[in-house]
LOKOL-850881 format. One line per field, with one value per residue (C-alpha): residue number from 1; residue in one letter; x, y, z. Coordinates in nm, 2 decimals. Example, Ala and Ser with C-alpha at 12.3 -4.5 7.8 and 13.67 -1.06 7.14 Angstrom:
<atoms>
kolse	1,2 .
zalum	a,s .
u	1.23,1.37 .
v	-0.45,-0.11 .
w	0.78,0.71 .
</atoms>
This chain:
<atoms>
kolse	1,2,3,4,5,6,7,8,9,10,11,12,13,14,15,16,17,18,19,20,21,22,23,24,25,26,27,28,29,30,31,32,33,34,35,36,37,38,39,40,41,42,43,44,45,46,47,48,49,50,51,52,53,54,55,56,57,58,59,60,61,62,63,64,65,66,67,68,69,70,71,72,73,74,75,76,77,78,79,80,81,82,83,84,85,86,87,88,89,90,91,92,93,94,95,96,97,98,99,100,101,102,103,104,105,106,107,108,109,110,111,112,113,114,115,116,117,118,119,120,121,122,123,124,125,126,127,128,129,130,131,132,133,134,135,136,137,138,139,140,141,142,143,144,145,146,147,148,149,150,151,152,153,154,155,156,157,158,159,160,161,162,163,164,165,166,167,168,169,170,171 .
zalum	m,k,t,m,i,k,f,l,l,l,i,l,v,i,s,p,m,s,i,c,a,e,k,d,m,m,i,n,e,c,h,n,a,d,v,p,a,i,c,m,q,c,l,e,s,d,p,n,s,i,h,a,d,h,i,g,i,a,g,i,v,i,n,c,l,e,s,h,l,h,i,i,t,n,n,i,t,n,l,s,s,k,k,d,k,g,e,v,k,t,a,l,e,i,c,k,k,d,l,s,t,n,a,s,t,i,l,s,e,a,k,t,s,l,k,t,g,d,y,d,k,t,n,k,s,i,k,l,a,l,g,f,p,l,r,c,m,f,n,l,k,r,v,k,f,t,s,p,q,l,f,s,q,i,n,i,y,a,q,l,s,d,a,a,m,r,i,i,d,r,f .
u	-2.12,-1.78,-1.61,-1.77,-1.67,-1.31,-1.31,-1.44,-1.18,-0.91,-1.02,-1.02,-0.67,-0.53,-0.69,-0.51,-0.18,-0.25,-0.34,-0.03,0.19,0.03,0.06,0.43,0.46,0.30,0.55,0.84,0.73,0.70,1.03,1.25,1.04,1.18,0.86,0.73,0.44,0.28,0.32,0.15,-0.12,-0.19,-0.20,-0.41,-0.67,-0.74,-0.90,-0.76,-0.40,-0.42,-0.46,-0.24,0.08,0.38,0.24,-0.10,0.06,0.24,-0.10,-0.26,0.01,-0.04,-0.42,-0.32,-0.12,-0.42,-0.64,-0.38,-0.34,-0.71,-0.70,-0.41,-0.60,-0.91,-0.71,-0.55,-0.89,-1.02,-0.72,-0.74,-1.11,-1.02,-0.75,-0.79,-0.58,-0.20,0.10,-0.03,-0.36,-0.17,0.06,-0.23,-0.42,-0.11,-0.07,-0.44,-0.41,-0.08,-0.21,-0.55,-0.45,-0.08,0.00,-0.33,-0.28,0.08,-0.04,-0.30,-0.01,0.18,-0.11,-0.13,0.25,0.23,-0.05,0.15,0.47,0.67,0.81,1.08,0.81,0.59,0.87,0.95,0.58,0.56,0.88,0.75,0.41,0.59,0.76,0.43,0.34,0.70,0.72,0.39,0.53,0.85,0.65,0.42,0.71,0.87,0.57,0.59,0.27,0.27,0.01,0.14,-0.15,-0.10,0.28,0.23,0.00,0.26,0.53,0.31,0.25,0.63,0.67,0.41,0.58,0.91,0.75,0.59,0.91,1.11,0.85,0.86,1.24,1.24,1.04 .
v	-4.04,-4.12,-4.06,-3.73,-3.62,-3.73,-3.53,-3.22,-3.26,-3.30,-2.98,-2.79,-2.91,-2.84,-2.51,-2.31,-2.46,-2.36,-2.01,-1.98,-2.10,-1.85,-1.57,-1.66,-1.62,-1.27,-1.19,-1.31,-1.11,-0.79,-0.86,-0.69,-0.37,-0.07,-0.06,-0.42,-0.31,-0.10,-0.38,-0.63,-0.38,-0.36,-0.74,-0.80,-0.55,-0.78,-1.12,-1.27,-1.23,-1.54,-1.75,-1.55,-1.66,-1.43,-1.26,-1.23,-1.06,-0.81,-0.74,-0.68,-0.42,-0.25,-0.24,-0.07,0.18,0.26,0.30,0.52,0.73,0.78,0.90,1.14,1.28,1.33,1.51,1.74,1.81,1.91,2.13,2.29,2.38,2.58,2.79,3.11,3.18,3.18,2.96,2.71,2.67,2.62,2.36,2.17,2.17,2.04,1.77,1.67,1.64,1.45,1.20,1.15,1.10,1.02,0.82,0.64,0.53,0.42,0.21,0.04,-0.04,-0.19,-0.42,-0.53,-0.59,-0.80,-1.02,-1.07,-1.16,-0.85,-0.79,-0.54,-0.32,-0.36,-0.22,0.06,0.16,0.16,0.37,0.61,0.64,0.72,1.02,1.21,1.22,1.29,1.57,1.70,1.71,1.88,2.15,2.21,2.25,2.49,2.72,2.70,2.49,2.23,1.96,1.70,1.47,1.49,1.45,1.15,0.99,1.05,0.89,0.59,0.57,0.58,0.30,0.08,0.15,0.03,-0.28,-0.37,-0.32,-0.53,-0.81,-0.81,-0.80,-1.14,-1.31 .
w	1.31,1.48,1.14,1.10,1.46,1.39,1.07,1.24,1.51,1.25,1.08,1.41,1.49,1.14,1.07,1.34,1.23,0.87,0.97,1.18,0.89,0.65,0.91,0.94,0.56,0.60,0.87,0.66,0.36,0.58,0.77,0.52,0.50,0.69,0.89,0.91,1.14,0.86,0.61,0.86,0.93,0.56,0.52,0.83,0.69,0.40,0.50,0.17,0.29,0.51,0.20,-0.03,-0.19,-0.23,-0.54,-0.37,-0.07,-0.30,-0.47,-0.14,-0.05,-0.38,-0.30,0.03,-0.17,-0.39,-0.08,0.09,-0.23,-0.23,0.14,0.06,-0.25,-0.04,0.23,-0.03,-0.19,0.15,0.23,-0.11,-0.07,0.25,0.08,-0.12,-0.42,-0.38,-0.38,-0.13,-0.32,-0.65,-0.49,-0.35,-0.68,-0.86,-0.60,-0.64,-1.02,-1.00,-0.74,-0.88,-1.24,-1.28,-0.96,-0.97,-1.33,-1.26,-0.96,-1.19,-1.43,-1.14,-1.06,-1.43,-1.44,-1.12,-1.28,-1.60,-1.41,-1.51,-1.16,-1.27,-1.44,-1.12,-0.90,-1.15,-1.15,-0.77,-0.75,-1.02,-0.84,-0.51,-0.67,-0.70,-0.33,-0.23,-0.49,-0.35,0.00,-0.11,-0.30,-0.01,0.22,-0.03,-0.01,0.37,0.40,0.68,0.76,1.00,0.91,0.54,0.57,0.79,0.54,0.27,0.48,0.54,0.16,0.11,0.37,0.20,-0.13,0.01,0.15,-0.18,-0.37,-0.12,-0.13,-0.52,-0.52,-0.36,-0.63 .
</atoms>
């Protein structure tokens, strides 16, 4: 019985130290991002990040990119449904198509490249996928459409992309 109590106490003492060490790794991985708070928010949203290695952390950030891309696409779909014909509607429809098919496919390729250890290809895919929401924002501004919420979501996506690429660059 005493041995079991000692064992449980040992676990209680070691566990917080282990979690702190792994959280320190998350902080170090996000440190080089332009906006480390967004990177940390992404990692803290996934309970697996506490036990992830460097590659796992990069994968979690790519998962956040996919989730954020989905949010942006849904927002664009909603905005598009409220617009009649015209330049804005056309721009929104092009954005929706590019994000839901092209960017989504390229992010899937980034995940595959990460798993196979082709980190240069992973970064190239993330950078290529980033071009679609940035082009979308540029085209919407060109037709004089503004949506602070949508543009903020795109900026967060860009910051997450930067974080992912910086993390992968250090492999």
